[in-house]
C-alpha angles and dihedrals in degrees: 000000000000119000112212131198087251091056091053092046090053090050091051089051094051110115096175091064092051094241093111108050128183104159146046093064093299128090132184102250097204140315137235134197120187128199109206109186120211090225106084089207090067120078123240114248120212121196116204131183091199087190133082121264107034089205088071098035138089118233106231121202122236128181119195113202136145114273095020115173121227113256114225092212091072098045118094110242120259124221128212088218101036111189089213089063100040122093117260088037127229098009087146134021132235132194105253095176113123121228096259091054092048091051090047090054091049091050090048090053090052092048092051092047091053094053 
């Protein structure tokens, strides 16, 4: 049958098989699934967890092509009055999490609530 990206992601999240490990002094550092189309006109799509324990992570898609434009959702926000640059430093805090990270955290909370 056909193996989909979703099938591979579920395999990489499987703790019972021993593929996804989070104990005994060893931890799965992150996982990746790549979709490599047969049509050379289509881009390859790579899904990364970029976080430990794939069973609790969201696979995020990345496409690497020439002339790619930066996506604002993965850039940490900048602040006109950045507490790291003010003297004295760090007298207040700001949320430096980029949009993709915030959404990852929200998805993780949903996944944990559904278990």
